[in-house]
N, C-alpha and C positions, 0 to 999 in steps of 0.2 A: 394525569401526567403520563407521557409516553415512556415506555420501558426502554432502557438502553440496550443496545445489541451486545455490548461488551462492558464489563466492569472490572477494573484493575484496582486491587486493594493491597496496600503496604508492600509493594513489589520491590524486591532487591535483585539486581542483576550482578553476577560475579563470574569471574574466571578463576577457578580454584579459590585461593584466599584473597584475590584482588577484587574489591568491590568497584563496579563500574557506575552503577546508579542504585540509589536506595530510596525507600519511602515514597514510591510512585503511587499516586491515587488519582484516577480519572475514569471517565466513562466515554464510550463511543455512542453517540446519539444517532438514531435513524435519520437518514437523509442529509447528513452533514459531510463536509470535507474537513477532516481533522489532520492538520500537519504536525509531524514530529520534527522539530527543528533544533539547531544548536551547532556549535563549532565542530570541527573535525575531531574525532575520537571521543565524543561525548556519550556515545552509546545508542545513537538513533537506530542503526540497522540491527544492533543487538536486541534492542527492545522489540523491533519488528519480528525478529526470529522467535522471541518468546511469545509474542501474540499469536503466531501461527503454529506454535508447538514444535519448533525445531530445536529449541533449547528450553531448559526447565529452570524455574526460579530458585534462587538460593533461599528466598523467603517470600511469603505473600502468595497471592493467587490471581488468576485470570479467569473470570467466569463468563461463559456464554449462556445466558439464561440462568438456569440453576446448576449448570455443570461447570465444575472447576477443571480446566483443561489438563492440568498436571496430574490430578488424581483420577481422571476418567480412565476407563479401560479402553483397549484398542478399538473395539467396536464403536464406542461412543465418540472417540476421537475421529475415526473415519467418517462418521455421520456428521460431526461438527464441521470437518474440513470441506464437506460438500456445500456448506453454506457460506464459504468465502473463497475468493479467487486471489491469486498472488502473481504479481509481476516482479520478478527479480531484477536487480540493477542492470545486468547486461542482457536482459531478455531471456536468457537460458533456453533458447529454441534448440530443438534437436537438429543438428546439422545434416544428419542422414535422412531426414524427412523433408518433404515439401512444406511450405507454409500452411497449406490446407490440411495436410496430415497432422501437423503440430496442433492445429485448432481442433481437429476431430478426435484427437487422442483421448481427452477426458470423457467425451461422449461415448467413445467405443469401450472404454474401460468400465464405465459406471452406469450406463443406461440400458444396454441391451436392445436399443432401438434399431430399426432397419438401416442399412448402410445409406440408402438413398435419402432417408430423413436426416441422418447425421451429416451428410455432405451438404444438404440444403441449409441446415442450421449453421454449419461452419462458414459457408459462403455469406450467409446473412451477417454473421458476426464480423467477418472481414469487411463487408460493405459498411457496416456501422462505424468502423474506425477508419474508413477512407481507403481501404485496400481491395477494392472490387476486383482488380485484375491480377492479384498476387497469389491466387489459390495454388497454382501449379509452380510457382517460383521456388527456388531454394533460398534458405535464409541468407546464404552468401551473396545473393543478388540484391539484397535489400540494403538501403541506406540505414544509418543509425536510428533515425526517427521512425522509419518504417518497421524496423525490428521491434522498437518499443511498442508501436501500435499493434503489431502482430501478437506480441506477448500479452497485451491487454485483451485482444480478441480471444486468445486461448484462456485467459483468466476468467473471461465472461461466458465461456462455453456453456456452463450449467446454470446460467442466470442467477448467480449468487447475489444475495442482498448486500454483501459487503466485499469490497475490493481492497487489497493491500498493495501499495505501489512503492517500490524501493528506488528512490532517486530517478524518477522517470525522465527528468530533463537533463541528467548528467551527460556531458559530452556533446550536447546538441547546440546548434547555432541558435541565435535569438528568435529567428522566424519560426524554425521548426519547434522550438520550445513553446512558443506562443500558441502554435496550432495544437500541441499536445495539451496545453492548459484549456483550450477551447473544448477539446474532446472530454476532458475530465468534468468540466462544467455541464456539458451535454449529458453525460451519464448521470450526474446528480439531478439536473433539472428535468430531464425528459424521461428517465428510467427510474428515478428515485433511488439510485444506487448510493450506498454509504461508502465513503472512501477514506482510508487512512493512508497518508502519504508521507514518506520520509523525504526531506529535501533540505538543502541549504541555499537553494536558488531564491533570492529575494523577490524577483519579479513574479515567480510562480506562487510564492507564499501570499503576496498581496492580491494576486489575480484569482486564486481559487479557494483559499482557506476560509471557512466559516469560523474556525477556532484554530489556534496554534499553541502547541505545548512546547515549552523551552526546556531542554535538558542542559544543565550547567556542568561543564566538565570539571571545574574547580570544586564546586560545592557537592558534586556527585548526587544531585537530586534535581527534580523539576522545580523551577523557581517562578514559573508563570504559566497561565493557561487562560487565554481570552482571544477575542478577535484581533487580528494583526494590527489594525489601526489603533485600537485601544492600547495594545501593548507598546506601540510606537510612541504614543503620547504620554501614557501613564504607567508603563511597566517599570520593573526594576532597571537600574542603570545598565547592567550588562546586556539585558534584553533590548533596551533601546539602542545601545551601541551596535548590537548585532543587526537589528532591523534598519539602522541608518547606513549599514554597509561598511562600518569601520572595523567590525570584528573580522578576524581571519576565518576563512571557510575552507 
């Protein structure tokens, strides 16, 4: 049996005394696209912030291998974070840097490699996401879809086995969104990258997800975890409504 990359056990997410989600139990399997889905305000992005160590659980644990992220020391956390990349919802590119400089930054900070090697790798990552000519451009010159691709290139700079993507299709037109879905499938199928993706975009869920985890805002817990088509046909009623497009997003 293949060992999971991440194990979430009895996780509770809370702001002060307000519980957002509780009793979360799931694994992230190597080579899959796992979608975190649910209506607005259910806690999808909050869960993502917990998975990458920007927020700490009110209860439960998130384990990478044998290491609990919350109880690890700072050196262990820094080491763990080099094994996953993150694309934040708005891209979070540094506006004072060129696109190429944004992608080079993780390599400069963490590798100690020669500048020429770093630039070559950054150009390769941009080419991989379809931005061959954008190395010297400023983020302000990019379209919304190009910014998302540049942010994915930066997240991939250190060749992490695991990528976290927060609403990669948000605000994009259907054609650009479909191209981004194709990129995600390429990363999974050709590079073996494991991807955890927050989204409420139904087309993207059905296009890329191997499994989808549904966070219920009313029940404040996960109520389903399976392939999207299985959930559409046999999932709990709120999950089927969501996937049929009748739930508010």
